[in-house]
N, C-alpha and C positions, 0 to 999 in steps of 0.2 A: 692337313697339317698334323703332324704327329703330336701325341700328348706330351712327350718329353720336351719337344720344342716349345709348346705352349707353357709348360711348367717353367722352363728356363726364362721365357719372356716375363712371366709373372714375377719370378725371383729378381730378375734384372730391374724390373720396374719398381719393385719394393726397395731395392738397394738405392736406386736413383732418387726415389722419393725421400729416403732417409738422408742421403747426402744433401739434397736440395733443402730439406728441413733444417739440417744442422748448419748449412752455410747461409741460408737466408733468414731463418728465424732464431738462430742460436739455441736450438732445442733438439734433444734427442728423440722427442716424440714426433712420429711421422705426420700426425694430424696438425701440428703447429703451423706448418706452411699453409694449410687450408684456411686458417683463421688469421693469417698474417695481414698487415696493413697495406702492403704493396700489391696493387691489383694484378700486375704481370706475374708475380710469383704465385699469387693465389690462383690465377687462371691456369698456370702451368701445373700446379699441384693437383687441381681438380681434373685436368686432362689426364694426368698419370693415373689418378684413382679410377677414372672412367675406363682407361685402357686396361687396368688390372681387372676391373669388373667384367668387361667384355671378354677378355682372355679366359677368365674363370668360367664364364657361361659357355663359351665355345668349346671348352674342354669337357663340359658335363652335359650338354644338350645333344640329343640324338635326333636327327631329322630323317624321316622316312618318306620316300616318294611313293606314289601310287603303285608303281610297278615293281617294288622291292619284294623279292621272294625269300622265304625262309630256306636256308641251305639244307636243313634236315628233312622237312616234309615237302619241299618244293611247292608250297602254296603261298598265296599272296599274304603279306604280313598284315595289312590293314583290313582286308575283307574277312579274315579268319580270326580276328581278335576275340569275338564272343566264344568261339569254339576252343581255341588253343591258348588264350590268355594274351596279356599285353606283351609288347616286345621286350626282349632281354638282350643285353649287350655283352659280348666277350671283351673283357678288359685288355686282352693281349692284342688281338687283331682287329678289334672294333667291328666285328661281324654282328649282325642283328638276327635273332631267332625269336620264335614264339616261346613264351615262358614254359609251357608244358613240354614242348619239343626239347628245349634245353635241359629241363629237369629229367626228362626221360633218358638223356645221354649223361646223366649224373653231373651236369654242369661242366662237362668236358667238351670243349669246342671241337667239332670234327675237322675244322680247318687247321687248328693248331696241333691237334692230336689225331692224325688220320687213322692210325692203327691202335689196337688195344695195347700193344707192347711198345709203342713209339715213345721215345725219350723226347721231352720238350726241349726246344732250342732257345729258351728265353725264360722270363719269370713266369711262375704259375698263375693260373686264373685266381681271381679273388672272389 
C-alpha cells in the first residue's frame, strides 16, 4: 500500500473521529468521545484510534525478509549489516539499501535517479 494512501486513511480517520466526538459528546476535542459515558460510542472511538495508530505504524515500519538484497552492492541486507550499516529507506520508491551504500551514492536512489543527469519524475528524496 502506498504511503499517500495510508496518509489519506489517517486523515480520514481523524476527521471521522472529530465528527463522532462533536456529534456524540458535543465537544470539539477528539478525545472527548474516548471518555464518553455511552459504551458503544466509546468503543467506536477507541477502534478509530487503534486504526489510526496501526496505519501510522504501517507507514513507518520497514520489514526486511532474509533474502532481500541491496540494489547497490547486491549483497544481503541482513547478513552485511555489521559491514555496511543498518538498512536505509528511499522515501520515494521505498527501496531498501545499506546505509554506507546509500551514503556512497550521496543519498540519491539509483532506482529513482538512474543516471547522473536524470531528472526526477516526482518529489525529491528527503
